[in-house]
C-alpha positions as CSV (number, residue, x, y, z in Angstrom):
1,X,136.8,148.0,130.6
2,X,136.1,146.7,127.4
3,X,139.1,146.6,124.9
4,X,139.0,146.8,120.9
5,X,140.9,144.6,118.9
6,X,142.9,146.4,116.1
7,X,142.6,144.0,112.8
8,X,145.9,143.0,111.3
9,X,144.6,144.8,108.3
10,X,144.4,147.9,109.9
11,X,147.9,148.3,111.5
12,X,149.6,146.9,108.3
13,X,147.8,149.9,106.8
14,X,149.0,152.3,109.5
15,X,152.7,150.6,108.6
16,X,152.0,151.2,105.0
17,X,151.7,155.0,105.6
18,X,155.4,156.0,106.1
19,X,154.9,157.4,109.4
20,X,155.9,154.2,110.9
21,X,159.7,154.5,111.0
22,X,160.0,150.6,111.9
23,X,159.4,150.2,108.4
24,X,162.8,151.5,107.8
25,X,166.1,149.8,108.4
26,X,168.0,151.9,110.9
27,X,171.5,152.8,109.6
28,X,174.7,152.0,111.7
29,X,176.4,154.9,113.5
30,X,179.5,153.7,111.8
31,X,177.7,154.4,108.3
32,X,176.9,157.6,108.8
33,X,180.6,158.4,109.6
34,X,181.6,156.7,106.7
35,X,179.3,158.9,104.7
36,X,180.7,161.9,106.1
37,X,184.0,161.1,105.7
38,X,183.6,160.2,102.0
39,X,181.3,163.3,101.2
40,X,184.1,165.3,102.6
41,X,186.9,164.0,100.5
42,X,184.2,164.0,97.5
43,X,183.7,168.0,98.3
44,X,187.1,168.8,98.7
45,X,188.0,167.2,95.0
46,X,184.9,168.9,93.5
47,X,185.7,172.2,95.1
48,X,188.9,171.9,94.0
49,X,188.5,170.6,89.9
50,X,185.4,172.8,89.3
51,X,185.2,175.9,92.2
52,X,183.7,177.1,95.4
53,X,180.0,177.5,94.0
54,X,180.0,173.8,92.7
55,X,181.7,172.9,96.1
56,X,179.0,174.2,98.0
57,X,176.4,172.8,96.1
58,X,178.1,169.1,96.6
59,X,178.1,170.0,100.3
60,X,174.8,170.9,100.5
61,X,174.0,167.1,98.5
62,X,176.1,165.6,101.0
63,X,174.1,167.1,103.9
64,X,170.6,166.0,102.4
65,X,172.1,162.3,101.9
66,X,172.9,162.3,105.6
67,X,169.4,163.7,106.8
68,X,168.1,161.2,104.3
69,X,169.8,157.9,106.4
70,X,167.7,158.7,109.2
71,X,164.5,160.2,107.5
72,X,164.3,158.2,104.1
73,X,160.9,159.5,103.2
74,X,162.6,163.3,103.1
75,X,164.6,162.1,100.5
76,X,161.7,161.1,98.2
77,X,160.4,164.4,98.8
78,X,163.7,166.2,97.8
79,X,163.7,164.2,94.5
80,X,159.8,164.8,93.8
81,X,160.4,168.8,94.5
82,X,163.8,168.8,92.9
83,X,164.7,166.6,89.9
84,X,162.4,167.4,87.4
85,X,162.6,171.1,87.9
86,X,166.6,170.9,88.2
87,X,167.0,168.2,85.2
88,X,168.2,170.7,82.6
89,X,170.9,172.5,84.6
90,X,174.4,172.0,82.9
91,X,176.9,169.1,83.3
92,X,179.5,169.6,85.7
93,X,177.3,171.1,88.9
94,X,178.1,169.8,91.1
95,X,180.1,166.9,90.0
96,X,182.0,166.6,86.8
97,X,180.3,165.2,83.6
98,X,177.1,164.8,85.8
99,X,173.8,167.0,86.2
100,X,172.6,168.0,89.6
101,X,169.6,165.6,89.0
102,X,171.7,162.7,88.2
103,X,173.9,163.3,91.6
104,X,170.5,163.3,93.4
105,X,168.9,160.4,92.1
106,X,172.0,158.2,92.3
107,X,172.6,159.3,95.8
108,X,169.2,159.8,97.4
109,X,167.7,156.7,95.4
110,X,169.8,154.1,96.7
111,X,169.7,155.1,100.4
112,X,165.9,155.2,100.2
113,X,166.1,151.5,98.5
114,X,168.9,150.2,100.9
115,X,166.7,151.3,104.2
116,X,163.6,150.2,103.0
117,X,162.6,147.3,105.7
118,X,160.8,144.3,104.8
119,X,157.3,146.1,105.4
120,X,158.1,148.9,103.0
121,X,160.2,147.0,100.3
122,X,157.3,147.2,97.1
123,X,157.0,143.8,95.0
124,X,157.7,144.0,91.3
125,X,155.3,143.9,88.8
126,X,154.7,143.6,84.8
127,X,155.5,147.4,84.4
128,X,158.8,147.3,86.9
129,X,159.8,144.1,85.5
130,X,159.5,146.1,81.6
131,X,161.3,149.0,83.0
132,X,164.4,147.0,84.1
133,X,164.2,145.2,80.8
134,X,164.6,148.5,79.1
135,X,167.3,149.6,81.1
136,X,169.2,146.1,80.1
137,X,168.1,146.2,77.0
138,X,169.5,150.0,76.3
139,X,172.7,149.1,77.5
140,X,173.1,146.0,76.3
141,X,172.2,146.5,72.5
142,X,174.2,149.8,72.4
143,X,176.9,147.8,74.0
144,X,176.5,145.1,71.2
145,X,176.7,147.7,68.2
146,X,179.5,149.3,69.1
147,X,181.5,146.5,69.7
148,X,180.3,145.0,66.3
149,X,181.5,148.3,65.0
150,X,184.7,148.1,66.5
151,X,184.0,151.8,67.5
152,X,185.3,152.9,70.7
153,X,183.2,153.7,73.7
154,X,182.9,157.5,74.6
155,X,181.7,159.2,77.9
156,X,178.5,160.5,75.7
157,X,177.7,156.5,74.9
158,X,178.4,155.6,78.5
159,X,175.7,158.2,79.6
160,X,173.5,157.5,76.8
161,X,173.2,153.7,77.6
162,X,173.1,154.1,81.4
163,X,170.7,156.7,81.2
164,X,167.5,154.7,81.7
165,X,168.7,153.0,85.1
166,X,168.1,156.8,86.7
167,X,164.4,156.9,85.3
168,X,164.1,153.6,87.3
169,X,165.7,154.3,90.5
170,X,163.4,157.6,90.9
171,X,160.6,155.7,90.2
172,X,161.5,152.6,92.7
173,X,162.2,155.2,95.3
174,X,158.9,156.9,95.0
175,X,157.3,154.0,94.7
176,X,158.7,153.0,97.9
177,X,158.6,156.0,99.9
178,X,155.1,157.8,99.0
179,X,152.7,155.2,100.2
180,X,150.4,156.8,102.0
181,X,147.8,159.3,101.1
182,X,149.6,162.0,102.9
183,X,152.5,161.4,101.1
184,X,151.1,161.2,98.0
185,X,149.3,165.0,98.7
186,X,152.6,166.2,99.8
187,X,154.7,165.1,96.9
188,X,151.9,166.2,94.0
189,X,151.9,169.8,96.0
190,X,155.8,169.8,95.6
191,X,155.5,169.0,92.1
192,X,153.4,172.1,91.6
193,X,155.6,174.4,94.0
194,X,158.4,173.8,92.0
195,X,156.8,174.9,88.5
196,X,156.3,178.4,89.8
197,X,160.1,179.3,90.0
198,X,160.4,177.3,86.7
199,X,157.7,179.6,85.0
200,X,158.9,182.8,86.4
201,X,162.3,182.3,85.2
202,X,160.7,181.8,81.9
203,X,158.4,184.6,81.9
204,X,161.3,186.4,83.6
205,X,163.8,185.5,80.3
206,X,160.8,186.4,77.6
207,X,160.5,189.8,79.1
208,X,163.9,190.4,79.1
209,X,164.4,191.4,82.8
210,X,168.0,192.4,83.3
211,X,170.3,189.8,84.2
212,X,167.8,186.6,83.8
213,X,169.8,185.8,80.3
214,X,173.3,185.7,81.9
215,X,171.5,183.4,85.0
216,X,169.7,181.2,82.6
217,X,172.9,180.7,80.2
218,X,175.1,180.0,83.4
219,X,172.7,177.1,84.7
220,X,171.8,175.7,81.4
221,X,175.5,176.3,79.7
222,X,173.4,177.4,76.6
223,X,173.1,180.7,74.8
224,X,170.6,180.8,72.2
225,X,171.0,184.7,71.2
226,X,173.3,183.5,68.1
227,X,171.1,181.5,66.7
228,X,169.1,182.4,63.5
229,X,165.9,180.8,64.4
230,X,166.0,182.1,68.0
231,X,166.9,185.9,66.4
232,X,163.4,185.8,64.4
233,X,161.5,184.3,67.2
234,X,162.9,184.2,70.7
235,X,161.4,181.6,72.9
236,X,161.5,180.8,76.7
237,X,164.1,178.1,78.2
238,X,163.6,178.7,81.7
239,X,166.1,176.3,83.2
240,X,166.5,174.1,80.5
241,X,168.5,174.1,77.2
242,X,166.0,174.1,75.0
243,X,162.4,175.4,74.7
244,X,161.0,172.0,74.0
245,X,162.3,170.8,77.5
246,X,160.4,173.6,79.1
247,X,157.5,172.9,77.0
248,X,157.4,169.0,78.1
249,X,157.8,169.8,81.7
250,X,155.0,172.5,81.8
251,X,152.9,170.2,79.3
252,X,152.8,167.5,82.5
253,X,152.6,170.2,85.3
254,X,149.4,171.4,83.6
255,X,147.6,168.5,82.8
256,X,148.1,167.1,86.1
257,X,146.7,170.3,87.8
258,X,143.6,170.0,85.2
259,X,143.0,166.3,86.5
260,X,143.2,167.5,90.0
261,X,140.6,170.2,89.4
262,X,138.5,167.7,87.9
263,X,138.9,164.8,90.4
264,X,140.9,165.7,93.0
265,X,140.2,166.2,96.9
266,X,140.9,169.8,97.0
267,X,143.7,168.8,99.7
268,X,146.9,169.2,97.7
269,X,146.4,173.0,96.7
270,X,143.6,175.5,97.3
271,X,141.6,175.7,94.1
272,X,142.3,179.3,93.6
273,X,146.1,178.7,94.7
274,X,146.0,175.8,91.9
275,X,144.4,177.9,89.2
276,X,147.4,180.7,89.7
277,X,149.7,178.0,89.5
278,X,148.5,176.7,86.1
279,X,148.0,180.4,84.9
280,X,151.6,181.1,85.5
281,X,152.5,177.5,83.7
282,X,150.4,178.3,80.7
283,X,152.1,181.9,80.1
284,X,155.5,180.3,80.1
285,X,154.4,177.5,77.8
286,X,153.1,180.0,75.6
287,X,156.4,181.9,75.8
288,X,158.0,179.0,74.2
289,X,156.0,179.2,71.7
290,X,156.1,175.0,71.2
291,X,152.4,174.0,69.4
292,X,152.9,170.4,70.4
293,X,152.9,170.8,74.4
294,X,150.3,173.2,73.7
295,X,148.2,170.8,71.5
296,X,149.0,167.9,74.1
297,X,147.6,170.1,77.0
298,X,144.3,170.7,75.3
299,X,143.7,167.2,74.1
300,X,145.1,165.8,77.4
301,X,142.4,168.0,79.0
302,X,139.5,167.2,76.8
303,X,140.5,163.2,77.2
304,X,140.3,164.1,81.0
305,X,136.6,165.5,80.5
306,X,135.2,162.8,78.6
307,X,136.6,160.1,81.0
308,X,135.0,161.9,83.9
309,X,132.0,163.3,82.1
310,X,132.9,166.7,82.6
311,X,133.4,167.8,78.9
312,X,130.8,170.6,78.6
313,X,132.5,172.3,82.3
314,X,135.8,171.5,80.6
315,X,135.3,173.3,77.1
316,X,134.1,176.3,79.0
317,X,137.2,176.9,81.0
318,X,139.1,176.1,78.0
319,X,137.5,178.7,75.9
320,X,137.5,181.1,78.6
321,X,141.3,180.6,78.8
322,X,141.9,180.4,75.5
323,X,139.8,183.6,74.4
324,X,142.2,185.3,77.8
325,X,145.7,184.3,76.5
326,X,144.7,184.5,73.0
327,X,144.2,188.6,73.4
328,X,147.3,188.2,75.8
329,X,149.8,186.7,73.5
330,X,148.0,186.7,70.0
331,X,151.0,188.3,68.3
332,X,153.4,185.8,69.5
333,X,151.6,183.0,68.3
334,X,150.5,184.5,64.6
335,X,154.3,185.2,64.5
336,X,155.1,181.4,64.7
337,X,152.1,180.7,62.7
338,X,153.4,182.9,59.8
339,X,157.3,181.5,60.2
340,X,155.6,177.9,60.2
341,X,153.4,177.6,57.7
342,X,154.4,175.3,55.1
343,X,154.3,177.2,51.6
344,X,157.2,177.0,49.5
345,X,159.4,175.4,51.8
346,X,157.2,172.7,52.7
347,X,156.4,171.5,49.2
348,X,160.3,171.7,48.5
349,X,160.5,169.0,51.2
350,X,157.3,167.2,50.7
351,X,155.8,167.8,47.7
352,X,152.8,169.5,49.8
353,X,152.5,173.1,50.7
354,X,150.1,172.6,53.4
355,X,152.7,171.0,55.6
356,X,154.2,173.1,58.5
357,X,157.5,174.2,57.7
358,X,158.8,172.3,61.2
359,X,157.5,168.6,59.8
360,X,158.8,169.4,56.5
361,X,162.1,169.7,57.7
362,X,162.0,166.9,60.1
363,X,160.3,164.6,57.1
364,X,163.6,165.5,55.1
365,X,166.1,165.0,57.5
366,X,164.7,161.4,58.3
367,X,164.3,160.5,54.5
368,X,168.2,162.0,53.9
369,X,170.0,161.4,57.1
370,X,168.6,158.8,59.6
371,X,166.8,156.3,57.4
372,X,169.8,155.6,55.3
373,X,171.9,155.7,58.3
374,X,169.7,152.8,59.4
375,X,169.8,150.8,56.5
376,X,171.1,147.1,57.3
377,X,170.7,147.8,61.0
378,X,166.7,147.6,61.7
379,X,167.1,144.8,64.1
380,X,169.8,146.3,66.4
381,X,169.9,149.7,65.3
382,X,173.2,151.6,65.1
383,X,174.2,152.2,68.7
384,X,174.2,155.0,71.2
385,X,176.2,157.6,69.0
386,X,174.9,158.6,65.5
387,X,176.3,157.6,62.0
388,X,178.6,159.6,60.4
389,X,176.4,161.0,58.0
390,X,174.2,162.8,60.1
391,X,174.9,166.4,60.3
392,X,171.4,167.2,61.9
393,X,172.3,165.7,65.2
394,X,168.6,166.1,66.9
395,X,166.3,163.2,65.7
396,X,163.5,165.0,66.2
397,X,161.3,161.7,67.0
398,X,161.4,159.3,69.8
399,X,161.1,156.5,67.5
400,X,163.8,157.3,65.3
401,X,165.8,157.9,68.6
402,X,165.1,154.1,69.9
403,X,165.5,152.5,66.0
404,X,169.0,154.1,66.7
405,X,170.1,153.2,69.9
406,X,168.5,149.6,70.0
407,X,166.6,149.0,66.2
408,X,163.5,147.2,66.3
409,X,164.1,145.1,69.8
410,X,164.4,148.2,71.5
411,X,161.5,149.8,69.9
412,X,159.6,146.5,70.9
413,X,160.7,146.7,74.7
414,X,159.7,150.4,74.7
415,X,156.1,149.4,73.7
416,X,155.4,146.7,76.2
417,X,156.7,149.0,78.9
418,X,154.3,151.9,78.0
419,X,151.5,149.5,77.5
420,X,152.3,148.0,81.0
421,X,152.1,152.0,82.2
422,X,149.2,152.8,80.5
423,X,147.5,149.2,82.2
424,X,148.7,149.7,85.7
425,X,147.7,153.4,85.3
426,X,144.0,152.3,84.2
427,X,144.0,149.7,86.9
428,X,144.6,152.3,89.7
429,X,141.6,154.5,88.4
430,X,139.4,152.0,89.3
431,X,140.8,150.5,92.2
432,X,142.1,153.7,94.1
433,X,139.9,155.2,96.8
434,X,141.9,158.3,97.4
435,X,140.7,161.0,94.9
436,X,144.3,162.9,94.5
437,X,145.9,159.5,93.8
438,X,143.2,158.3,91.4
439,X,143.4,161.9,89.7
440,X,147.2,161.5,89.3
441,X,146.7,157.4,87.6
442,X,144.1,159.3,85.3
443,X,146.5,161.6,84.5
444,X,149.3,159.2,84.0
445,X,147.0,157.0,81.5
446,X,146.3,159.9,79.7
447,X,150.2,160.8,79.2
448,X,150.8,157.1,78.0
449,X,148.0,157.9,75.2
450,X,148.9,161.3,73.9
451,X,153.0,160.6,73.9
452,X,152.2,158.5,71.2
453,X,151.4,160.6,68.6
454,X,153.7,163.6,70.1
455,X,156.8,161.2,70.2
456,X,156.7,161.4,66.4
457,X,157.9,164.7,66.5
458,X,160.3,165.0,69.7
459,X,162.0,162.5,71.9
460,X,160.2,163.5,75.0
461,X,160.9,160.2,76.8
462,X,164.6,160.5,76.7
463,X,165.1,164.2,76.9
464,X,165.2,166.5,80.2
465,X,161.8,168.0,82.1
466,X,159.1,165.6,80.9
467,X,160.8,162.0,81.3
468,X,161.9,162.9,85.1
469,X,158.3,164.3,86.1
470,X,156.5,161.0,84.2
471,X,158.7,158.8,86.4
472,X,157.9,160.6,89.7
473,X,154.4,160.8,88.7
474,X,154.0,156.7,87.8
475,X,155.5,156.3,91.6
476,X,153.2,158.5,93.1
477,X,150.1,157.4,91.3
478,X,150.7,153.5,91.8
479,X,152.4,153.6,95.2
480,X,148.7,153.0,96.8
481,X,148.0,150.0,94.8
482,X,151.3,148.4,95.6
483,X,151.2,149.2,99.5
484,X,147.8,147.8,99.1
485,X,148.9,144.8,97.6
486,X,151.5,144.4,100.2
487,X,149.4,144.7,103.1
488,X,147.1,142.0,101.7
489,X,149.8,139.4,101.5
490,X,151.0,140.6,105.2
491,X,147.4,139.8,106.3
492,X,147.2,136.4,104.5
493,X,150.6,135.3,106.1
494,X,149.3,136.2,109.4
495,X,146.2,134.3,109.2
496,X,146.9,131.2,111.3
497,X,146.3,127.9,109.2
498,X,143.0,126.2,109.4
499,X,143.1,123.2,111.6
500,X,143.0,120.1,109.7
501,X,140.0,117.6,110.1
502,X,140.1,115.1,112.4
503,X,140.2,111.3,111.0
504,X,137.7,109.2,111.6
505,X,138.4,106.0,113.6
């Protein structure tokens, strides 16, 4: 009987799919026992300090962690499905001072990275090193600023300076575990499925469904009913403490859905199902009444259509969707327009009556509070906290936030980070054979471009909702490229060295 030799590249490719358990380090039974003991003690402490409900949530996290010890890839799916959608839940649930998303990232990501065997470990490339540099720059420059001013560190300062570390862990965990086409599709499917309850909760909030308001206030820790602006224009927040956070999250979900409709294989979700998911997200996004992410979705969709030479098809779809949504939610959008039209307020702040009120107020806050606070501190910034003369505590801009936290130094590191992410995503759109991962990479590239102007009016990258989803998408979109590079390196390493030519006598 003839036998078929299996090339080294084929076996390596199978090993990179994530289905071969030999790719992962087997945990020692004693490790599981230690985990159980530590988890039980943490559970008792949390249950006593916070309450029974938080204790049950902590127990669920512990059980999930123990399961991930034996099937690490399941941890990656939990991170993808839960972390972005739950990133807005209040601090103190389930662990004091922490969010659920932070607890999951700190536990599951570390387990995934520690159990990654040699054949599963991914190399560090330019974007990865710049992401690490961004982590160290945020912490290091912030520490220098606080010490230089002779100030005291607060818990909020520490969380601010350590914040980028969770994004790096989340990205590396997704990059390590989701290397196969099957795992990529499942991860993308989970992103869309997780967005459905988020959208429904936001829609129910705006419809005034009994009990929803108290639920949202309890899980987010924020009640907007007494706010002056909210009374004039109620806005959906969903499981996030602010409508801008919900808008940023839905912006990424919708753009990813458009990308898969234009370029995907159709195996992530059926087209009709995906359209329904995007319809719910669109309705929920309108209920936030946040113009910036709405414009971002339209511009991003047009950009994808232009790149894929499907602009005419896309314009038709946007026109139909815009007509339906405009007829259904015209009064809400018109009220937003009336409240935000420039007029006397804009002229007072900028001298231009045609500037929208929200931009005019941002300009006045930057001019009168934040820029004076940065005087003499442009190189390294002020620190993780705010200058004492600042009364409007929201910077309303990613670039102002970076200048405060690390000055021009941190802004330069961030610029290099986003440039490297865009370059990696662009390269993946040419090299990736899987249409779903290629679509994710193209959406990632569009996000990098569109966030440049969006970040002038909102610090989405350091907020909740959008950044968690952005880093997850980066891991999913780039994992195939890293897996191929690893497989190629293993093949070259396994190839026998050529024999040296015999010396002539």
